[in-house]
C-alpha angles and dihedrals in degrees: 000000000000137000095028119167126177121190127187127198129186107236097172113149121161113250095011097087098223122118110166141008121203122192117196121193117188098190104183135003112216091255101022105061116195101021110137125191123185122195119187117194113200121187127222109168102239107081139061124248088256089056087052092056091047090052090050090054094050105033121133100343096275089140133086119251088257090062102252123126110276100248095194085088119070092197126049128187109193120183121205127191118230149013121162094198138026088243090059091048092052089048090051093052092048090049091050090052088059089052089054092049090059087065095048094106092058097045117106133174108269130186115270119202130202108177102174127055142124139224137189086281083083127359101323123114100225129064115253094257091051091051090053092047092050092049091050091049088052092055099257111154099181120035131180116202103209107178117180116272094335148077104202095110095058100084093054092043092048093051092051092046091053090052092051098040093243122141109243114202112200112233148148138197114231124201112222138173121234125171092338091309127114109231131179122223120194118210114205131192091012128164100247094204097051105131095218093054094041093051093047093051091047089057092051093050091051088056091048091059090056091046091053091056091050093048090051091050091053093048091049088059091061095048108275098128115190093012095144094056091047090048093052089059087069096047117104095181114040089202092064119050113169139184088256089064090052089048092055091049091050091051088053090050091053097249091129139354097240141019096252091058090053091055092048094049104033118008109049128082112297094020126114098256100041119109129183115246132189106235121186119271124265089245093054094049093049089050091055092049092047091049088054092052093248138137118247118223130183104232123227098339090185091069099061118101094234134123119243087257092054092047089052090054090049091051091049093049091046092050093047090053092053101267111158111188147023128211098251098170107043123164088241095054124098119226087257091054091048090054091047095050090045088060090046091052091053092045094053094036092243125152116237127240130194131202144148097231084221116189102163143325094274101033106050136095090225137356125260111293093011101103115115120261127260116272120253115278096030114119108230114238091228090068087072091069100027089061095048 
């Protein structure tokens, strides 16, 4: 076994019942280059280390009925139950590596999809070619670059993907307004030169420029003088200035220590730097994606501040307008949310998408290719174009 890295982190918090987390990445078997397995060991205090290993072997149904690891998934997250000491935890991980080695003969390289990520063409931190190279290094075989409200990163990403032998799926992420909520719709396998889509995205970006000036004016009122100039230093595409760019500038100015704190304190509804903005309708965005021959996907449904009832109404409206998929396995979703949205996908007859929503090494929920797999019984969205 090659390219093995084990990291341990003290997670001890009184009253929470978690002492350590171990993350194991087996990056490449000698004859199965690119296979990555992640095992996370979490530690409530009520089971033995042997119970932990048993839980790791049985967790979440990602095994075939015969008991072997379900090799349809290139990434596994297996959660065990208990280790009283770091030494025991290390022993457990080493023991689990031996378990994995017993399945070496059955392991084959399988496609790995990441269908949601961003580059400097919108609010990502890496140029399109660097995003593709990082995805390839992480074992991704099919990548969708889905920059916000634009397509300008696709030529560079496509050229790099061709060099590396990676499938590049053209995409975009469109901001829409539905029932007074801002919702993001990913378009996958689109024609990036379709005039209807191109014109629609041009209109959104023109509105974004105006919004950036209004955000800057509001932040100036609370003392952040020169914020627009500082923000533009972080912008890779002058046609697309986002709240994330403002957040990075505010971190530099010492307003907060990290980007998430900036959003919480300044850039969400009711905060000093938030401004209302008229995004296109859900119907209009789906029309653009359909005109470009693409598949429409509701991005990261677990992040919207909606009740289950409201989400149900969104799913119904999306389906009735011709929407075909939801992002079941987002980098921001917990395993419980992935299971929940898997059930929702089956209920509404949606296909399921998966993606990291990667923006950069220090600003992402997970790295490229590291989102969890789709639950059993969810039809993968890529089957819609693989079968055509």
